[in-house]
C-alpha positions as MATLAB code, in Angstrom:
seq = 'XXXXXXXXXXXXXXXXXXXXXXXXXXXXXXXXXXXXXXXXXXXXXXXXXXXXXXXXXXXXXXXX';
ca = [
      -4.836   -7.701    9.567;
      -6.810   -7.765    6.324;
      -5.946   -4.483    4.640;
      -7.901   -5.573    1.571;
     -11.100   -5.295    3.650;
     -10.337   -1.807    5.025;
     -12.049    1.084    3.236;
      -9.504    3.574    4.604;
      -5.983    3.595    6.007;
      -3.846    6.023    7.963;
      -1.205    8.053    6.189;
       2.434    7.320    6.994;
       2.336    3.558    7.677;
       5.513    1.847    6.425;
       5.739   -1.509    4.666;
       8.196   -3.648    2.740;
       6.699   -5.281   -0.358;
       7.399   -8.853   -1.463;
       9.866   -7.472   -3.987;
      11.750   -5.648   -1.208;
      10.557   -2.100   -1.938;
      10.067    0.134    1.119;
       6.819    2.097    0.832;
       4.658    4.413    2.934;
       0.880    4.841    2.775;
      -0.525    8.148    1.518;
      -3.974    7.668    3.055;
      -5.803    7.185   -0.260;
      -7.821    4.010   -0.843;
      -9.471    2.583   -3.971;
     -12.146   -0.136   -4.128;
     -11.656   -2.731   -6.870;
     -15.179   -3.844   -7.708;
     -14.285   -6.859   -9.830;
     -12.514   -8.548   -6.897;
     -14.302   -6.694   -4.066;
     -11.075   -5.637   -2.328;
      -9.544   -2.352   -1.290;
      -6.062   -1.311   -2.377;
      -4.127    1.552   -0.855;
      -1.917    4.161   -2.452;
       1.723    3.980   -1.397;
       4.807    6.014   -2.210;
       8.270    4.465   -2.611;
      10.501    5.892    0.126;
      13.950    4.507   -0.776;
      16.065    3.579   -3.785;
      15.024    3.331   -7.428;
      11.633    4.915   -8.009;
      11.742    6.985   -4.818;
       8.711    9.278   -4.786;
       6.686    7.164   -7.227;
       3.138    6.318   -6.157;
       1.052    3.256   -6.952;
      -1.848    1.201   -5.611;
      -0.926   -1.889   -3.601;
      -2.714   -4.741   -1.828;
      -1.001   -4.419    1.545;
      -2.015   -7.942    2.581;
       1.051   -9.106    0.640;
       3.433   -6.629    2.348;
       5.226   -6.747    5.705;
       4.694   -3.913    8.171;
       7.800   -2.097    9.402;
];
């Protein structure tokens, strides 16, 4: 699935990033014009940084 081409995403989807951080989607999406991709806001659900939010290209993450 190409998340970078999706202009919206459901809230509550869980992923593990390449760096091993477990995150969950918040449902917010941002279009990056310079690269013409969509990134999705995620919140860290476990460990260091729990509760922190950031934008992530989910194409590089593994669905849980």
